[in-house]
C-alpha positions in Angstrom: -28.3 8.0 -36.1 -24.4 9.5 -36.6 -24.3 11.6 -33.3 -22.3 14.6 -33.9 -18.9 15.4 -31.6 -21.2 17.9 -29.8 -23.6 15.2 -28.9 -21.4 12.7 -27.9 -19.2 15.1 -25.6 -23.0 16.0 -23.8 -24.0 12.4 -23.6 -20.6 11.9 -21.8 -21.3 14.5 -19.4 -24.9 13.6 -18.6 -23.3 10.1 -18.0 -20.9 11.3 -15.8 -23.0 13.5 -13.4 -25.4 10.5 -13.6 -23.4 8.2 -12.5 -21.0 9.8 -10.1 -24.5 10.5 -8.1 -25.6 7.2 -8.5 -22.6 5.5 -7.5 -22.4 7.6 -4.2 -26.1 6.8 -3.2 -25.6 3.4 -4.0 -22.1 2.8 -1.5 -23.7 4.8 1.5 -26.1 1.5 1.5 -23.5 -0.7 2.0 -22.3 -2.8 5.0 -18.5 -2.3 4.6 -16.2 -4.5 7.1 -12.4 -4.9 6.7 -10.0 -7.5 8.1 -6.4 -7.4 9.2 -6.4 -3.7 8.3 -4.8 -2.3 11.3 -0.9 -2.0 9.5 -2.5 0.2 6.8 -4.2 2.1 9.1 -1.2 3.0 11.8 0.2 4.1 8.4 -2.3 6.6 7.7 -2.3 7.7 11.3 1.0 8.9 10.9 0.5 10.4 7.9 2.8 7.8 5.6 2.3 6.5 2.2 1.5 3.1 0.6 0.4 1.2 -2.3 -2.6 -0.9 -2.4 -3.8 -3.3 -5.1 -7.5 -4.9 -6.0 -8.8 -6.5 -9.0 -10.1 -4.3 -11.8 -13.7 -6.2 -11.4 -13.5 -5.0 -7.5 -12.4 -1.6 -8.1 -15.8 0.3 -6.9 -15.1 -0.9 -3.4 -11.5 -1.0 -3.5 -11.6 2.9 -4.5 -14.2 4.1 -2.1 -12.8 2.6 0.8 -9.7 4.4 0.2 -11.3 7.9 -0.7 -10.0 11.0 1.3 -6.4 9.1 1.5 -4.5 11.2 0.2 -4.5 9.1 -2.8 -3.7 8.9 -6.4 -5.1 6.2 -9.2 -4.2 5.6 -12.5 -6.9 5.8 -14.9 -7.2 4.5 -19.2 -6.6 7.3 -21.4 -10.0 6.4 -23.4 -13.0 8.3 -23.1 -14.6 5.7 -20.9 -12.0 6.5 -18.5 -13.3 10.0 -18.5 -16.6 9.1 -16.1 -14.2 7.0 -13.6 -11.8 10.2 -13.2 -14.6 12.6 -12.6 -16.2 9.7 -9.9 -12.5 9.2 -8.4 -11.5 13.5 -8.3 -14.9 13.4 -6.4 -13.8 11.4 -4.1 -10.7 13.6 -3.6 -8.2 11.0 -5.8 -5.1 12.8 -7.7 -5.9 11.3 -11.2 -3.5 10.1 -13.6 -4.3 9.3 -17.0 -2.8 6.3 -18.5 -2.5 2.5 -18.3 -0.5 -0.4 -19.1 -1.5 -0.3 -22.8 -1.7 3.4 -23.9 0.5 5.9 -21.5 1.8 3.4 -18.9 5.6 3.5 -19.1 5.2 7.7 -18.4 2.2 7.2 -16.2 4.2 4.8 -14.2 7.3 7.3 -13.5 4.7 10.1 -12.6 2.8 7.5 -10.1 6.6 7.1 -8.3 7.2 10.8 -8.2 3.7 11.1 -6.9 4.5 8.9 -4.2 7.7 10.2 -3.4 5.6 13.8 -3.1 3.9 11.7 -0.2 0.7 10.7 -2.0 -0.8 6.8 -1.3 -1.5 4.7 -5.0 -5.0 2.7 -5.6 -3.6 0.7 -8.4 -6.2 -2.4 -10.1 -3.0 -4.1 -11.4 -5.1 -6.7 -14.3 -6.0 -3.6 -15.5 -7.3 -1.8 -18.2 -8.1 -5.2 -20.2 -6.7 -8.2 -18.9 -6.2 -11.2 -18.4 -8.6 -11.1 -15.7 -6.7 -11.9 -12.0 -3.4 -11.5 -13.8 -1.0 -9.1 -12.1 0.7 -6.9 -14.0 4.0 -5.1 -12.7 2.7 -2.1 -12.0 1.9 -2.4 -7.9 5.2 -4.0 -7.1 7.5 -2.0 -9.6 6.2 1.5 -7.8 6.4 -0.3 -4.2 9.5 -1.3 -5.3 11.5 1.9 -6.7 9.5 4.1 -4.3 10.6 1.8 -1.1 6.6 2.1 -0.1 4.7 -1.0 1.4 2.2 -2.8 -0.7 -1.2 -4.0 0.6 -2.9 -6.2 -1.3 -6.8 -6.4 -1.2 -9.4 -9.0 -1.9 -12.8 -7.7 -1.6 -15.8 -9.9 -1.3 -19.6 -9.0 -1.9 -22.5 -10.9 -0.5 -25.1 -9.9 -3.0 -23.8 -8.4 -6.4 -24.6 -8.3 -10.0 -21.7 -9.2 -12.2 -21.4 -7.9 -15.6 -20.6 -9.8 -18.8 -17.2 -7.7 -19.3 -13.9 -9.2 -19.0 -13.0 -8.1 -15.8 -16.5 -9.7 -14.3 -17.4 -6.1 -12.8 -19.2 -6.3 -9.5 -22.2 -4.0 -8.8 -22.9 -4.5 -5.4 -26.7 -4.7 -4.5 -28.1 -2.2 -2.3 -27.6 -2.7 1.6 -25.2 -5.7 0.8 -22.5 -6.6 3.3 -19.5 -6.4 1.7 -15.8 -7.6 3.1 -12.5 -6.3 2.6 -9.5 -8.4 3.5 -5.9 -6.9 3.5 -2.9 -8.4 2.9 0.3 -8.0 5.7 2.3 -5.1 4.0 4.6 -6.6 1.1 8.1 -4.6 1.5 9.7 -5.3 -2.6 13.4 -5.0 -1.8 14.8 -2.3 -4.1 17.8 -4.7 -4.9 16.1 -7.4 -6.2 17.1 -8.6 -9.7 14.8 -8.3 -12.8 14.1 -12.4 -11.9 13.5 -11.9 -8.8 10.9 -9.3 -9.3 9.2 -11.3 -11.4 8.7 -14.1 -9.1 7.7 -11.5 -6.6 4.9 -10.6 -9.0 3.6 -14.1 -9.3 3.7 -14.4 -5.5 1.2 -11.4 -5.5 -0.9 -12.7 -7.5 -1.3 -15.9 -6.0 -1.9 -14.1 -2.5 -4.2 -11.3 -4.2 -6.2 -14.4 -5.3 -6.2 -16.2 -2.0 -7.4 -12.8 -0.6 -10.1 -12.5 -3.0 -11.0 -16.0 -2.2 -11.0 -15.3 1.6 -13.3 -12.3 1.5 -16.2 -14.0 -0.5 -15.9 -16.6 2.0 -16.5 -14.3 4.9 -19.3 -12.5 3.1 
């Protein structure tokens, strides 16, 4: 049966309302431990902004632990992104619609302006379509141009369901233990050349993958 635009909009609205409530209930049951977050907490206490980056498959936890942080998030312009945008807005994120594949250049410009205006940023650097664990330029370029520290966050979930999606999206089982391991602040020199910036992206990718493994080992 082919659905009308009205019917699709109604179903999307129901999905947004249900997903938001279900995720909020689930996340309240988790036992979340953070490791090496002192430098980031210090910036929070000083009302200074920063960039955080975590893999797309771990984004449920990554965005949840930084809710209410005066942060902005980049969300795909696709209709599927409507559900995520609604959830993040309820978590007090300033949502920017765009991605590396659709509207990415404009979105990156907006994100740089936002961090200069005092927002922190939360970015999934292998999104929105992968390849998985392959860091794109957005997080590093934003940190470079805004002169804000970048924190990479490896996230491990002890008990979870892993979806058969490109990002192996992780859904924690209620009451599971979760560990988030932070990097030390990464400062990107604004004077780096194109080649040096690309090398920095590679280094950040390697570090984020290491943090991800460290977090899993601590679960």
